[in-house]
N, C-alpha and C positions, 0 to 999 in steps of 0.2 A: 626590568619589564616590571611594573607594580603587581603586588597580588589583586588590586580592583582589575587588571590586565587579564587575568588570568582565570577570573569570576566568570559562571555561565551565565549569559545575559537570559532575559525575560523567556527567551524564544526556545532556548536549550537546557538542556539538563547535565550534571557531571557524568551521569551514564555516556550520553551520546557523544559528548568530548572525548570520553574515554574511549567508546568505540570507532571515532573519526580517527584517533591519533593510531590505534590498533589496525587501523585499515590501512593506515600511511605505509606502516612499519612493514605489512604483510606487503603491501606494493613495490615498496622499493628492492625488498629482496625478488621479484621477479623483472625480468627483462620485457619491457610493453612490446607487444604481438604488433604488429603491422598486416590490414585487411581492409575489407571495403565497407562501405556504409555502416555503421553498427546496429542500425535495426534492421539489415537484411541477411540473415545470416544461411550461409552454406552447408553442405550436408556433413562438413567436417566439424563447424563448431555448433551443428545441433546434434552431433552426437556426444559432444565434449560436454555440451551444457546437459544434456539427458543424464550422462555417467556422473557429471558432480550432483544435482538435483535428487538421483535415486541413492546414491551415499549419504548426502546430509538426512536424507528421509530415513533410510536405514539406521543410521545411529542414533537420530531423535527417539525413534518409536523403541531401541535397546535403551535408549537412556530411559525411557519413562517406564520402561516393563523391569527395568532393576529399581528404581526408586521405588515404586509400587511394590514390589516385592520384599524390600526391606522396611519398608512401613506396616509391611503384613505380618511381617515374621515376630517381633513382637508379641502383637496380641494373638498369636496362634502358640508361640511357644512357650508366655507367662501362663499360670492359672487364672480361668477366670473369676473375677470378684464377684464372691456373693455379695448380697443385699446386707447378712446381718454380720460381713467382716466387719474388723475395727476400722477407723478411720485412716492409720496409719499404711493399713493393706492397699485401700485404694486410692491414697495418694502415691505410694509407691507405683504402683500400678499405673496410673497417668502420667507419672511424671516419667516413666520409661517411654510409654507409648507416645507423648505426645513429644520426649524431647530427641526420641530418632526419627519423627515424622519432619520436626524441624530441622534435623540436621540434614538429612537425608532431600529436601523438598530443596532446599539451599544450595548442596551442592549439585540436583539436578540441573536448575535454574542457572547456575552461573555456568556449567557444561554446555546446555544449550545456548547462553548467549556467545561462550568463545566459539564454541562452533557454528554459529550461525553467520556469527564476523566472518570466518574463516572462508564459509562455505560461499558466503557473497563475495568475498575478493576474488574468489576463484571465477564463479560466475563473471564477472567485470574482465578481470584479468582474460580468459577463454573469447569473449566478446571484444577484444582488442582496447577496453579502456584502461586509462594509467589514471589512478587514483593517490598518487604520489606527488602530482603535481601540486606545489606550494600553494599555489590561489587558492586552489580549490576551497582549501582548509580556512580562510576568511570569509568564503562569501557559503552562509547559512542554505542558500538555497541550489548549492551546487548537487552535482551527480553522487559528490560524494558523502553529504550529508544526508539525503534522500536515503542513500544504501545505509548509512548506519543506522535511521530508523527502522528501515525496513526490516532488517537484522536484530532490532533490539525492540520490536512491535512497538514503537513511538510513535504517538499521533501525529501527522502531519500538524506544523504551526498555523494556525489560522489567521494570523497574522503578516505572511510572508511577502504578499506584494501588498503595500499601502492604496490603500481605497478597495479592496477586495475583500467582502466580507463572507465565506460561505454558508457561514450559519445564520445570514441575515432574512434567509425566509421560513430555518427550520425551528418545528418544535421544541424549546431547551427540555422541556418535560420527557418528550420521548429520546432524545440524544442523552440524557441524563440514566433514563429505563436502560439502553442499550450498551452503555455505557458499564453499569452494575451488572448488567446477565454476562458480558465480556469477562468481569474481574471473578464471578463464582464458575465461571463455565466447567471448570474441573470436579469442581466441590457438587453442583447440581447434575452432570453427566453419569456422576460417581454415584450419588445417591439414587436416581432414577433405574440406574442398570443394578444395584443391588436390591432396589424394590422390585424390579421384575425377574430378577434369581428367585426372591423369597415367593412370588406367588406362583412363580413355574414348577418349583421345586417342591414346595411347602414345607410339611416336615423333616424332608430330606435335605434342607439346604442349611447344614452345620454352619457353625462360626467360621470354621477353616474355609468352607466354600466362599460364602460371602466375603473375608475377608482377602481372598486370590481373586475375587472380581476386581478388583481393584487393579491387579497388573497388567491385564488385557486393555482395560480401559485408560489408564496412564498410557501405555505404548500408541495405541490407536490414534489420542487426542495429540499426543506430542508430535507422533507422524502426521498426523493433519495440520498442526500449527506449522510444523516446519514447512510443509508441503506450500502453505499460502506464503511463506516466508520467503522461499526463491523463486515462487512465481513471480510476487509482488517485487522482487531485489532484478529478476529480468527482464520488468516491464521496464523499469526505473533506469535499466542502463540502455534500453534499448531509445527511451522517449526524446532525451534531448537532441539526437540526430535525424528521428523519426520527424520532430518539431520543424527542425531546420528545412529538412526535404519537401514536408507536406505544405508549408508556407509558402515555400519557392514555387511549387506547383499550384497553388490556388492564388497565391497573389504576387505573382513573378513580373506583374505590370501594373503593380501597384501607382506606380507614377500617373496612370491614368485614370484611376479611381479617383470620383469625388472625395471629398471630406468628409461626408456625411455617410460615404460606402467604408471609409477606413475606421472611422468612431465605429461603428454598426458591426464591423468586423473585430473589432476589440471587443466591443460588449458581449458577442457572441460568445466570447471564451470565458466572460466573467460569468456571465448567464449560466452557463456550463457548469461552472465550482459551485454558482448558488444553489442550484438544480441537484446537485450531487452530494453538497452539505461536506464539501472537505476539496479543501486547496491543493490537490496532487502535484508532486512534482513537477512531472509532465506537462500540467496544464498550466504550471509558473513556465516552465521552459515554452512552453505554445504562446502564451501571452508575449512574454519578452520576445519573440522570434515577429509574432503579430505587427507589436509596436514598432520593433525596428524597421521592417521592412515597410510598414506606411509611416515612416516617420512622427512614429506618436509613443516615442521615449519620454520617460520622466524627465519634466522640467523643458518640454518644448512649449513655450507660451503660445504656438502660432496656432498650434492643434491640440488643445485640452480635450481630455476627454473627461465629462463628469459625471458621475454616478455610473462607473463603470460596470459594478454588478450588480445593477438593476435589469432583470430581467424582462420587467412591463414596458419600461424605458427601448429595451432592445426590440421587442415585438413591436410596439408602437413606431420607430424608428425605421425598421424593416419594410413596414408598408411604403413608405414613402420613397422608395430607391425604385430606377428603372429594374425593368426585369432581370437585365441581365449582371445587373450589378445586386441584385436579390439572390441570384444562383451563387456569386461570389461568398454572399453572409452564409447563405445556408450550409456551404460546403465549410466554411470555417466551423460553423455550429456543428456540423457532425461530426468534423475532426475533432472538436473538442469534447464532444461525446463520448469518443470510443478511444482516447489516447491516454485513458488509466486503466485500459484495459476493461471496463465494465459499461453496462448501458443499463443505468437504472430506471427504475419506476418514472420516476418524477424528470429523468431528461429523456425518457422516450415522451413524455407529457408535451415538455419543451419544442421536441421537435415536432411534433403533431401541429401545436399551436403556432410554431414557425412558418410550417407550408402552410397551414390554413390562412394565415395573415399575408401569404405573399400568392394565394390564390393555386395552389399547387396540391395535388395528390403525393403522400409518403411511402415510399416504398421502403419499408424500414428493413425488410431482408437484403437489402443493398447496401445500408449500415452496417447491419450485423455482418456481412460478409465482410466488409472490410475491416471490423473488430477483429473479427478472427483469423485474417489474414496479419494483421499487426500486430496480436499476442504471439502469434504463431512464428514470426520473424520473418513473415514470406515479402517478395518485392510486391512492391503496389506499384503499379505503373500508373502514367498519370490519368488514364481512363478509366479507371475503376472511383477515382475520387471527381473528375468530370461526367461521372455518370448522374450524380447530385445534382437535380438540377429540379 
């Protein structure tokens, strides 16, 4: 195999590929477990997942606390540099403080990545998912890659599905600002906490106290980020099988549906991706399954779907369907809106617009209940989906 074959493509990074290989190596060491549907968790599986998640969060918080403490020690122990001190004294002081901070931060991040990947693999194994399958490595939209990205906090590739641009309706300036704030999260939170401590304690807020404030701040932040990671990983473990079953329930009789209904169902998933501004792997799995069931797979010349990510086209086409087929498309839209575990403001707006176009009243509580059940791993009987009408 050539070097070019090993090189990361535009949709991946070297870190993601290393994470995928590490996950597969861990998976090969464990014997896959057989069980019921992945997205339905029994009591034993729930306990296992909760234990894995709690232990991961505790380790992340401890790593953050140790990193914060190590970074604070030089600033506390070394004598503060007076303004009149020689330039060499200033240089030595800051060289030590900055050097220790860089080393501690690098080690902290490396541990969090390593432990995050281990925890994600344990979650997948506890839920019965085998990540060692060779074919998963070559599919950049597979659960293996999705879990590696979750553990490494890597963004979902926006080009995972040809013809679907999740940022089609997004404000580029807002996306950039949100990304920048995310990168500065620890710095901003640490600064704000120090400012609050200084204001609360006044003159009593010594340099030692202010430096040590970073210890609990870093611990809490690392614990919070880890909680978000394991929660997201659990959703990605449950997503593919949920997409299959949800589609089977909603579109089990797809052959009876008109071509317009089939296309509208596919556009419902694309519209949900655009309104959430993220091509979540669970949405990719759902769109793939909807296309398969409705014979709208890529390359099918008989049933091409144009502008699959055009929410305005989806709403317009929805109006032209029969009442029965409108209900089917609305169920697909509701499923697409919650299968990533969130129900964003713009997704709620799309649901309101779709139900209005269909001349129906939206009961958001029904969809919220569906989202909570899915996130919790509860069994979702067909009646809950059929209640969306």
